[in-house]
C-alpha positions as CSV (number, residue, x, y, z in Angstrom):
1,X,0.0,0.0,0.0
2,X,1.2,3.5,-0.9
3,X,2.2,5.6,2.1
4,X,2.0,9.0,0.4
5,X,-0.6,9.9,-2.3
6,X,-2.4,12.8,-3.8
7,X,-5.9,11.6,-2.9
8,X,-7.6,8.9,-0.9
9,X,-11.2,8.0,-1.9
10,X,-13.1,6.3,0.9
11,X,-15.8,4.2,-0.6
12,X,-15.9,1.6,-3.4
13,X,-19.4,2.0,-4.7
14,X,-20.5,3.8,-7.8
15,X,-19.7,7.3,-6.4
16,X,-16.3,6.4,-5.1
17,X,-15.4,4.5,-8.2
18,X,-16.5,7.4,-10.4
19,X,-14.5,10.0,-8.4
20,X,-11.4,7.7,-8.5
21,X,-11.7,7.2,-12.3
22,X,-12.2,10.8,-13.2
23,X,-9.4,12.0,-10.9
24,X,-7.0,9.8,-12.8
25,X,-8.5,10.8,-16.2
26,X,-8.0,14.5,-15.2
27,X,-4.3,13.8,-14.5
28,X,-4.2,13.0,-10.8
29,X,-2.6,9.5,-11.1
30,X,-1.5,8.9,-7.5
31,X,-4.9,8.0,-6.0
32,X,-5.8,5.3,-3.5
33,X,-9.3,3.9,-3.2
34,X,-10.3,2.2,0.1
35,X,-13.4,0.0,0.6
36,X,-14.2,-1.9,3.8
37,X,-15.8,-4.7,1.7
38,X,-15.6,-5.8,-1.9
39,X,-16.3,-3.3,-4.7
40,X,-20.0,-2.4,-4.9
41,X,-20.7,-4.4,-1.8
42,X,-22.9,-1.8,-0.2
43,X,-25.8,0.3,-1.5
44,X,-24.5,0.2,-5.1
45,X,-24.7,-3.6,-5.4
46,X,-28.2,-3.6,-3.9
47,X,-29.4,-0.8,-6.3
48,X,-32.3,-1.4,-8.7
49,X,-30.1,0.8,-11.0
50,X,-32.9,2.3,-13.0
51,X,-31.5,5.3,-14.9
52,X,-34.2,7.8,-15.6
53,X,-34.0,11.6,-16.2
54,X,-37.3,12.7,-14.7
55,X,-36.1,15.0,-11.9
56,X,-37.6,18.3,-10.9
57,X,-34.6,20.4,-10.1
58,X,-32.2,21.6,-12.7
59,X,-29.0,20.4,-11.1
60,X,-30.3,16.8,-10.9
61,X,-31.6,16.9,-14.4
62,X,-28.3,18.1,-15.7
63,X,-26.3,15.6,-13.7
64,X,-28.4,12.6,-14.8
65,X,-28.5,13.8,-18.4
66,X,-24.7,13.8,-18.3
67,X,-24.6,10.4,-16.5
68,X,-26.8,8.9,-19.2
69,X,-24.4,10.1,-21.8
70,X,-21.5,8.5,-19.9
71,X,-23.4,5.2,-19.4
72,X,-24.1,5.2,-23.2
73,X,-20.4,5.7,-23.9
74,X,-19.2,2.9,-21.6
75,X,-18.4,0.5,-24.5
76,X,-16.1,3.1,-26.1
77,X,-14.6,4.3,-22.9
78,X,-14.1,1.0,-21.1
79,X,-13.0,-1.6,-23.7
80,X,-16.5,-2.7,-24.7
81,X,-18.1,-2.9,-21.3
82,X,-21.8,-3.2,-21.8
83,X,-23.4,-2.0,-18.6
84,X,-26.4,-0.1,-19.7
85,X,-29.7,-1.4,-21.2
86,X,-31.7,1.4,-23.0
87,X,-35.0,-0.3,-22.3
88,X,-37.0,2.9,-22.2
89,X,-38.7,4.2,-19.0
90,X,-42.3,5.0,-18.3
91,X,-43.7,7.1,-15.4
92,X,-47.2,6.3,-14.4
93,X,-48.8,9.3,-12.7
94,X,-52.1,9.7,-10.8
95,X,-54.6,12.3,-11.9
96,X,-54.0,14.5,-8.9
97,X,-50.3,15.0,-10.0
98,X,-51.2,16.2,-13.5
99,X,-50.3,19.8,-12.9
100,X,-47.0,18.8,-11.4
101,X,-46.3,16.6,-14.4
102,X,-47.0,19.4,-16.8
103,X,-44.6,21.7,-15.0
104,X,-41.9,19.1,-14.8
105,X,-42.2,18.0,-18.4
106,X,-41.7,21.6,-19.5
107,X,-38.6,21.8,-17.3
108,X,-37.2,18.6,-18.6
109,X,-37.7,19.5,-22.3
110,X,-36.2,22.9,-21.7
111,X,-33.1,21.1,-20.4
112,X,-32.9,19.0,-23.5
113,X,-34.2,15.7,-22.1
114,X,-35.7,13.4,-24.8
115,X,-39.1,12.8,-23.2
116,X,-42.7,13.1,-24.1
117,X,-46.2,12.1,-22.9
118,X,-48.0,9.0,-23.9
119,X,-51.7,8.5,-23.7
120,X,-52.8,5.9,-21.2
121,X,-54.1,3.8,-24.1
122,X,-50.7,4.0,-25.8
123,X,-49.0,3.0,-22.5
124,X,-51.3,0.0,-22.3
125,X,-50.2,-1.1,-25.8
126,X,-46.6,-0.6,-24.9
127,X,-47.0,-2.5,-21.6
128,X,-49.2,-5.5,-22.5
129,X,-51.4,-6.6,-19.6
130,X,-51.3,-3.2,-17.8
131,X,-54.2,-2.5,-15.6
132,X,-54.8,1.2,-16.2
133,X,-57.0,1.9,-13.1
134,X,-55.8,5.0,-11.3
135,X,-53.4,6.1,-14.1
136,X,-54.1,9.6,-15.2
137,X,-51.0,10.5,-17.2
138,X,-47.9,8.8,-18.5
139,X,-44.4,10.2,-19.3
140,X,-42.0,8.3,-21.5
141,X,-38.2,8.5,-21.9
142,X,-37.0,6.3,-24.8
143,X,-33.3,6.7,-24.0
144,X,-33.5,5.7,-20.3
145,X,-33.4,2.2,-18.9
146,X,-31.3,0.4,-16.3
147,X,-27.7,-0.7,-15.7
148,X,-25.6,-3.4,-14.1
149,X,-24.2,-1.6,-11.1
150,X,-21.5,-4.1,-10.3
151,X,-20.3,-4.2,-13.9
152,X,-20.2,-0.4,-14.0
153,X,-18.1,-0.2,-10.8
154,X,-15.8,-2.9,-12.1
155,X,-15.2,-1.0,-15.4
156,X,-14.6,2.3,-13.6
157,X,-12.2,0.9,-11.1
158,X,-10.4,-1.2,-13.7
159,X,-9.6,1.8,-15.8
160,X,-8.7,3.9,-12.8
161,X,-6.2,1.3,-11.8
162,X,-4.8,1.1,-15.3
163,X,-4.4,4.9,-15.1
164,X,-2.3,4.6,-12.0
165,X,-4.7,4.4,-9.1
166,X,-4.3,1.8,-6.3
167,X,-7.4,-0.1,-5.2
168,X,-7.8,-1.8,-1.8
169,X,-10.9,-3.9,-1.1
170,X,-11.6,-5.3,2.3
171,X,-9.4,-2.5,3.7
172,X,-11.5,0.0,5.7
173,X,-10.4,3.5,6.6
174,X,-10.4,3.6,10.4
175,X,-9.8,7.3,11.0
176,X,-8.6,10.6,9.6
177,X,-6.0,13.0,11.2
178,X,-5.5,16.5,9.9
179,X,-1.8,17.3,9.4
180,X,-2.2,20.9,8.3
181,X,-4.5,23.2,6.4
182,X,-4.7,20.8,3.5
183,X,-2.9,17.7,4.5
184,X,-4.3,14.6,6.1
185,X,-3.4,11.1,7.3
186,X,-5.9,8.3,6.7
187,X,-5.6,5.4,9.0
188,X,-6.1,1.8,7.8
189,X,-5.4,-1.7,9.4
190,X,-2.5,-1.9,7.0
191,X,-0.9,1.4,8.0
192,X,-1.4,5.1,7.5
193,X,-1.6,7.0,4.2
194,X,-0.5,10.7,4.0
195,X,-2.5,12.6,1.4
196,X,-3.4,16.0,0.1
197,X,-7.1,15.1,-0.5
198,X,-9.6,12.9,1.2
199,X,-13.0,12.1,-0.5
200,X,-15.8,10.9,1.6
201,X,-17.9,8.6,-0.7
202,X,-18.6,6.1,2.0
203,X,-22.3,5.6,1.4
204,X,-24.1,4.4,4.6
205,X,-20.8,4.9,6.5
206,X,-20.5,8.5,5.4
207,X,-21.7,9.9,8.7
208,X,-18.9,8.1,10.6
209,X,-16.3,9.3,8.1
210,X,-17.7,12.8,8.3
211,X,-17.2,12.8,12.1
212,X,-13.5,11.9,11.5
213,X,-13.5,15.0,9.3
214,X,-15.0,17.1,12.1
215,X,-18.4,17.3,10.5
216,X,-21.9,16.4,11.8
217,X,-23.6,15.5,8.5
218,X,-27.4,15.5,8.3
219,X,-27.8,11.9,7.2
220,X,-30.4,9.2,8.0
221,X,-30.0,5.6,7.1
222,X,-33.1,3.6,5.9
223,X,-33.5,0.0,5.1
224,X,-35.0,-0.5,1.6
225,X,-36.1,-3.8,0.1
226,X,-36.5,-5.3,-3.4
227,X,-37.6,-8.7,-4.8
228,X,-37.0,-10.6,-8.0
229,X,-40.0,-12.5,-9.5
230,X,-40.2,-15.0,-12.3
231,X,-43.2,-14.4,-14.4
232,X,-45.6,-17.2,-15.4
233,X,-44.7,-18.7,-18.8
234,X,-47.9,-17.2,-20.4
235,X,-47.4,-13.7,-19.1
236,X,-46.5,-11.0,-21.6
237,X,-42.8,-10.0,-21.4
238,X,-42.0,-6.8,-19.6
239,X,-39.6,-4.7,-21.7
240,X,-39.5,-1.3,-20.0
241,X,-38.3,0.2,-16.8
242,X,-41.3,1.7,-14.9
243,X,-41.7,4.2,-12.0
244,X,-45.3,3.8,-10.8
245,X,-46.3,6.8,-8.7
246,X,-49.9,5.5,-8.5
247,X,-48.9,2.4,-6.5
248,X,-45.5,3.7,-5.3
249,X,-43.6,0.9,-7.0
250,X,-40.7,0.6,-9.4
251,X,-40.3,-2.3,-11.8
252,X,-37.7,-3.3,-14.4
253,X,-36.8,-6.4,-16.4
254,X,-33.7,-8.5,-15.7
255,X,-31.6,-9.9,-18.6
256,X,-33.0,-13.4,-17.6
257,X,-36.6,-12.3,-18.2
258,X,-37.2,-12.1,-14.5
259,X,-38.6,-8.8,-13.0
260,X,-37.2,-6.6,-10.2
261,X,-39.8,-4.9,-8.1
262,X,-39.5,-2.5,-5.2
263,X,-41.6,0.1,-3.4
264,X,-40.9,3.8,-3.5
265,X,-41.7,6.8,-1.3
266,X,-43.6,8.4,0.3
267,X,-43.4,5.8,3.1
268,X,-41.9,5.6,6.6
269,X,-38.2,5.2,6.7
270,X,-36.8,2.2,8.5
271,X,-33.8,3.2,10.5
272,X,-30.9,0.8,10.2
273,X,-27.3,0.3,11.3
274,X,-25.1,-0.3,8.2
275,X,-23.0,-2.8,10.2
276,X,-26.0,-4.8,11.5
277,X,-29.3,-4.9,9.7
278,X,-31.6,-7.6,8.2
279,X,-30.4,-8.4,4.7
280,X,-33.3,-10.5,3.5
281,X,-36.7,-9.1,2.4
282,X,-39.3,-9.5,5.0
283,X,-42.3,-11.8,4.3
284,X,-44.6,-8.8,4.8
285,X,-42.7,-6.9,2.1
286,X,-42.7,-9.8,-0.3
287,X,-46.5,-10.2,0.1
288,X,-47.4,-6.5,-0.2
289,X,-45.0,-5.9,-3.1
290,X,-46.3,-9.0,-4.9
291,X,-49.9,-7.8,-4.4
292,X,-49.1,-4.4,-5.9
293,X,-47.4,-6.0,-8.9
294,X,-50.4,-8.3,-9.5
295,X,-52.8,-5.4,-9.2
296,X,-51.0,-3.5,-11.9
297,X,-50.1,-6.5,-14.1
298,X,-52.8,-9.2,-13.4
299,X,-51.0,-11.8,-15.6
300,X,-48.3,-11.9,-12.8
301,X,-50.8,-13.6,-10.4
302,X,-48.8,-16.8,-10.4
303,X,-45.3,-15.2,-10.6
304,X,-42.7,-16.9,-8.4
305,X,-40.6,-14.8,-6.0
306,X,-37.1,-16.2,-6.4
307,X,-35.0,-13.7,-4.5
308,X,-35.4,-10.8,-2.1
309,X,-32.9,-8.5,-0.3
310,X,-32.5,-5.3,1.7
311,X,-30.1,-2.5,1.0
312,X,-29.6,1.0,2.5
313,X,-30.5,4.5,1.5
314,X,-28.4,7.3,3.0
315,X,-30.9,10.2,3.1
316,X,-30.4,14.0,3.4
317,X,-33.2,16.3,4.7
318,X,-34.1,17.3,1.1
319,X,-33.4,14.0,-0.6
320,X,-30.6,15.4,-2.6
321,X,-26.8,14.6,-2.4
322,X,-24.2,16.7,-0.7
323,X,-21.4,17.2,-3.2
324,X,-18.9,19.8,-2.0
325,X,-15.6,20.8,-0.4
326,X,-15.7,20.4,3.4
327,X,-16.5,23.7,5.1
328,X,-13.8,23.0,7.8
329,X,-10.9,21.5,5.9
330,X,-9.6,22.5,2.4
331,X,-8.4,19.1,1.5
332,X,-11.6,17.2,2.4
333,X,-14.4,16.6,0.0
334,X,-17.9,15.2,0.3
335,X,-20.1,13.0,-2.1
336,X,-22.6,11.7,0.4
337,X,-26.4,11.3,1.0
338,X,-27.4,9.6,-2.2
339,X,-31.1,9.4,-1.0
340,X,-31.8,6.6,-3.4
341,X,-30.5,8.5,-6.5
342,X,-26.8,8.2,-6.3
343,X,-26.3,5.3,-8.8
344,X,-27.9,7.0,-11.7
345,X,-26.1,10.3,-10.8
346,X,-22.7,8.7,-10.0
347,X,-20.8,9.1,-13.3
348,X,-21.6,12.8,-13.5
349,X,-21.1,13.4,-9.7
350,X,-17.7,11.7,-10.0
351,X,-16.7,13.9,-13.0
352,X,-17.9,17.1,-11.3
353,X,-16.2,16.5,-8.0
354,X,-13.0,15.5,-9.7
355,X,-13.1,18.8,-11.6
356,X,-13.6,20.6,-8.3
357,X,-10.6,18.8,-6.8
358,X,-8.3,19.2,-9.7
359,X,-9.3,22.6,-11.1
360,X,-11.1,24.3,-8.1
361,X,-14.6,24.1,-9.5
362,X,-16.8,22.0,-11.6
363,X,-17.2,23.0,-15.3
364,X,-19.4,20.2,-16.6
365,X,-22.4,21.0,-14.3
366,X,-22.7,23.8,-11.7
367,X,-23.1,21.7,-8.5
368,X,-23.3,24.6,-6.1
369,X,-26.9,23.8,-5.3
370,X,-25.6,20.6,-3.7
371,X,-23.3,22.5,-1.3
372,X,-22.9,21.3,2.2
373,X,-24.2,24.4,4.0
374,X,-27.5,24.6,2.3
375,X,-29.4,23.1,5.2
376,X,-28.0,25.8,7.6
377,X,-29.0,28.5,5.1
378,X,-32.5,27.1,4.6
379,X,-31.7,26.9,0.9
380,X,-32.8,23.4,0.3
381,X,-33.8,21.8,-3.0
382,X,-37.5,21.1,-3.4
383,X,-39.3,18.4,-5.3
384,X,-42.3,18.8,-7.6
385,X,-43.8,15.6,-6.4
386,X,-42.5,15.4,-2.8
387,X,-40.6,12.7,-0.9
388,X,-37.6,11.2,-2.8
389,X,-39.0,12.0,-6.2
390,X,-36.4,14.7,-6.5
């Protein structure tokens, strides 16, 4: 392990891997990435990894639009790595959210997002077997879809390593000591690393790492569950990724033909300890999520649940990430509080934070709305739809 480096990135999920890769791409070759488990072994590996652009604040729209561009370019950038499936994405909206949808569609189209509205009848043709009860409006993004989160992290880290980075899995950071206005020492079980820059991209452990940095970050951890179901042989195949605001579910196909299903917000958070929480999906969740799936797609009545799991969201008060330089140490940087959005934003977040570290500010997207002090200033980001539909 290197004892002196330009930057240490703490976290081996999609955010940490993206920051590490883009630092090396921008010329900072002497970078060390530390992860307490295997790569993508935390929230990233548990992510549904739906990549959709329907956000309601400009910074998130611009970031996810850039991230989609990067995902689409993975085969060229990462030696043929195919991590993204452009299945198309549909957003099922209840009648009471019609005005919010109109406002948001105008905002998205003004930002250059390729999206339009489908009639409910057209959506039913596109999604054979769809029960249209309760659906008032439908938005469609033909370029969006879903990704393989583990393959994406592997590609990013592999290229970062080829560019000169050093990657250490199963090697947790155990503390940070400031050695001056910009210098730090990162402690690990294998020895200390002296560095100019420390990046906190630790996902559910970001609060602990923040305390080592002298920060009390406003983060809440919530346990979130998903299931995989195997459709009956006579059920129409599901081709699209779907966010269903009517039933508060999200659905997407797997490459095998199976279907991933989870439930969205608003709902009660389930506080969890990232080092000790129930990893399987509860029987109650499996039953209720299965019921919601069958309500919306009755042909799934005899679908078989073949797998279920629980991962973690790290949530900020406004459900948007903190991406910024630390307010108390010039050499410390934050990319924390993904709030269920971080995978789809990760490539652009990594690029923008790397630009801030290397050049002093981000030039690809203005990320100042994600600054760390916005909660103290009551300058939070607001959602058109409420909850985590940022």
